[in-house]
N, C-alpha and C positions, 0 to 999 in steps of 0.2 A: 366719413371726415368728408369735406368737399374739395377739388382738386385742387384748390390753391393752397388751402391747409396740409395738404400733403405734400406739394413741391416745396411748400416752405418750410417741412419739417424732415425731407428727404434724406437728408444726410443722420440725422439723429435716428429716424427709423432704419437706415441700413446698416447701421453700427450699434442698437439695440435688439434686432430681428434676424437672430440664425437663421443661414440659407438662403438668403433674399441678397439679391446685388441691386445696384441702383434702377437698372430700367425694371424689374422686378417689381422694387417697390413701389415704383409709377403704375404699374397695373395693377397691382391688388390692391384689390378693397380695404380699407382700415377702418375700424369702427372705435369711438370712445367710450371708454367704460369704466365705471368706480372703480378705483383700486381695491374696493373691501370686495367686487366678486372679478377680480383677477388674482388673488392672493397668490395662485398655485402657479400660473406663468410669472406674475413676479417673483417669487422665491426661486425659479428656476431662471431667471433673467433669460425672457423670451420676450419680452415686450419694455416698449420704449413708454414711462413715467414721466409726465408734467402735471404738476399742480393737481394732484391729488386724482390723475386719472390716468388708465393706462392705454394704450394705441395699441389694439388687436388685430391682426392679421385676419382676411376671412379663414385662412386656414388653422386658425387657433382657434377660431369663435365656437368651435363645440363643447372645446372644455368649460366655456360661460354657462354655455345651455345644459352643461351635463349640472357642473356647480347647483344651478339655479333648479334644474328637477329635482336634485337630490336633497334640495334643501326644503321644499316644499313636498317629499316625501316623506321626511323627516317627519315635517308637523304634521303630516295628515296623518301617516301610523299612530304619533300619539295621540292625536285625537278620537281616532278608530280604537286604541286599545282603551280611552278611558269610556269609550262608548259602549265596548262591546257586552260587557254585564246586562246593561239594561235593555239591548236587543237581542240578546240570546233569553231572554225571558219569553220575549216575544214569539208562541208558539208558529204564527203564520211565515216569519222568517225562518224561522229554524230549519226549513230545507234547501231552501236559497243558499245559506252562508253553506250549509254541509257541504253542496255540492258545486259553490263556487270554486274552489282550486281546480274543478277538474272539467270546466265548463271548456268551451269553444264557440267564440261570438263572428267568428269570420264567414266568408262567405260558405253555403254548404253546397254547393255546388250538383245539387240535383236538377236542376234547369241548367244546360249547357247549350249555347248559341250555335253549335258544332255538331249537334244531334244526326245523324244519322251521314254526318261528313267523312268518318272514319272508316275504312274497309276491313274486312275480315283478313283482309291478306297482308296488311299495313303491322299486324299487330305484334307478328313476329320482330321486324325491324324496329317497332317505336320501344317493344320492351326493352332492346339494347340500346337504346340512344335519348330513350326520355321517361322511361319508370324508374321510381324509387328503386331503392334495392327488398323492399318488402312485397313491392308486386312484381320487380324480376326475378324475385326468390318463386312466390307464387305461382308465376307462369312458367318458370322453367320445372317445376313442380308437376304442373298440370301436363305439358308435354310429355315432361317423361314418365308418368305416372298413369296418365289418362283418367286421373281421378283425384281430385279433391275433397276433405273434409268439409263439415257444414260448414265451422267458422273459417277455413280457407278461402269457401265457395262464398260467404257473404261479404267477407273483407272483398277481395278482387273483384268480385261481381256487379259490386255497389261502386266501386273504383272504376269499371269499365263502361257503366253505366254514366258515371260522372264526366269520361271524356269523349261520349258521343254516342255509343253505341245503342240502338235501338234495342227494344223489346225482341223484334222479329231476330235482331241479329244477335242477340245473346242465348237465343233460342237455338239458333243454328251453331252459332259458336260451340256452347257447351255439348251439346247432342253429338255433335260431329267429332269434338276429343275424346268424350267417355265412350261413345259404342266402338272405339279404337282399342278399348281395355275390356273390361268384364261385363261391361254393362250393354245390353241389347238396346232396341229402340223403341220397343213397347216397355220394358222396366224405366225407360229412360221416359218417355212420356207420362209413366202412373207415379213416379216415384219422385222428379225429380222438376219438370219443367212447370208444376204448382209453383214450386217456392221460387222459379225465376220471376215466373208469374207474378207472384205475392211480393216482391220486390220492387217491381215496377207498380204496386199498387194496383193491380189486376184482377186480385182475388183477396180474399179476406175483409180484414177492416178496410181496406181500399187506401191502406197507408204507403204514400210515395215513401223511401225509404232514401235516405241520403247517405252519400259515401262518408265513411268513417276518417276521423281528421285523427291526427299525429297522438293525441291527449288520449282519444280515446282506445287506439292499439294499443298503446305503449299502457296506459294502466288497467283496462277489463281485458278478463278472457285470454288468460298465457296458454300459449300450446303447451300439449305434452307433445308424449312419443308417436310422432309420426305427423303430428301435425306440420302443414308448414307456415301458416298466420303469425301474426303478432307483427313487434317490432325487430330486426333483423341485430339490430344495433344493443335493443333492451333486452332480448331473451335469447340471443343466441352465444356458445360458448365462444371468449374472446380468441382461442388459438381457430376452433371452426369460421369463425369472423374473417380471422386473418387469411386462411387460407383461401375463403369464399373471394376476400378483396384480391387476392393473390393473381386469382384465376381471371379475372376482371382486368388485369392490367394495370391496377394502383399503385404507384411505384414506391419503395418499402419507405421514404419522409414522410409521405401522405398516411400510411398505414400504420405509420408510427402515432401521426396529430391525430388520426381517427381513434385508435387504441386510449390516449391519453383522453380524449373526449369521453369515451365511452367508463374510462376507469372515475369519470367523475361524475357519472349519472346523465351528463349533457348529452342527451341522446336528439336529439332534434340539432342540434350544433354538430354532431357528428355527422348528420345526414345531410345536412349544409355543408359541411367539408368534403364527400363525398361528393355531391352536386359541382362543388367545385373544380376538383380532381377529374373528373370525367367530362368536364364541357370546358377546361382550360382555362377559367378566368378564376381572377384574384379576387374579388368579392363579387357575390350572388348579388346584394342591394335590397336586399328583402328579408325576413326574417322568416323559416319553413314551417309551417302549422299545418300545413295539409298535401296527403301523398297527390291529391289533383291538382295542386297549387305548381305540385313539382314539376307532374308534366307539363304543365300550361307554359310555366316560364321557361321550361327547355323548349319548351317550342316555339316560343318566342328569341330566345338568344338562336338557336341552329337558324332561324331565318335572319339573326343579323340585327335583331333587336337590342340586344345589347354587345358591349365592348368585351374582346378577347385580348386575353394577356396577350403582349408582344416584347417581351421576355428575348432577347437575344441567347442567353445559355439556354434557354429551355426550349432552343426551335428545335433540336432534336429527340426531345423527348416527345413534343408535342407531333410531330413527325414519326413516332414511332407510335405514340398510340393513337394517331389519324390511318396507320396501316394496321393496327390491330384491331380497332374498333369495326374497318372495311371488311376484314376476315370475318368477324363476328359477325358480322349483319348478313354476309354471304353462308354463312353456316348456319344460320337461324331461317333464313327465307328458301326457298327451292328455288333451284337452277333458272326453270323455266319463268318464273315469275317474278324475278330481280328486276329490271329492266319497268316493269311498267308497275312494282314498287315504287323504286328511288322516284319514278313520275310524280306517284301520288302523294309521296311524302314531300315532294319538294312543294306541291299546293297544298298542300293542310301545313304545313309549316310559316307560308304566305298567310294563310287565312289566319291563323290564330295572331298577326302582327296588324291587323284588323281593329278597328275600336267599336 
């Protein structure tokens, strides 16, 4: 509505809209909406009504959008249900329909503008600061055991490829770690290097494989005994997941929220909550669908790209979390490379804010 109309109705808007003072009414944008579209707000007495119209403040407009979306979605589902029998009879469409619920249509992270920008010395620190739990788990298992089975190598290797590791860096990274275990250099070159080159599209069919999405990790190839791949929120025992979160200094209230989401089979929402708790933000502001998306958004946030919580009653927790995270970083990175790694990470975080 216009400023003149808003000033004319200021008293009515103030009296009818909870949480607004007269000065805030003058600052707030209002929308004139048909009463039929604002029934929920009207029922809750949250809007001013006049001549069959509701005057909705900007902070409540999401309810109008949600109702409109729900109505259109309901009509579309009803139409689809009527059309489904004839569609399913078409053999050309059957494969598409059967895989539709598992499809991922977001960025595939196969080509990254930061290719070669990440050094191998940064990976330990990045695993603590910016890796999703599934990749943090794989990285720790690799460092502890100096080996990962095929499922873990594929999931973690393609993730590292997506965050910017070149083929040469990947070969060096995996070889250095494997030869610290029971695999010698000759065995690695003969038995493992081929599959790494293959994942980069340099062998076999020359297919340039893309990093796994959350849906692919959750829905396919569940881990067995001795495996570390998969989604911890989907495939871990709740008690083991709780212990892991405790070891990462997640507060008890946060662990409870995550476990409730896991119990409801909302695995990606549980991962989003983990992101919020480890980055100390109220709302991540995006829907998490890919481990590499988690990494990219984490780097943007750490470089100041997103707003951090400013709640006074959480200041102590924030300081404690910061202290514990610094401690983990120190434990993860050799002492001789701490200064260099921190400087490189600052440059990397700045890089991710560039358009």
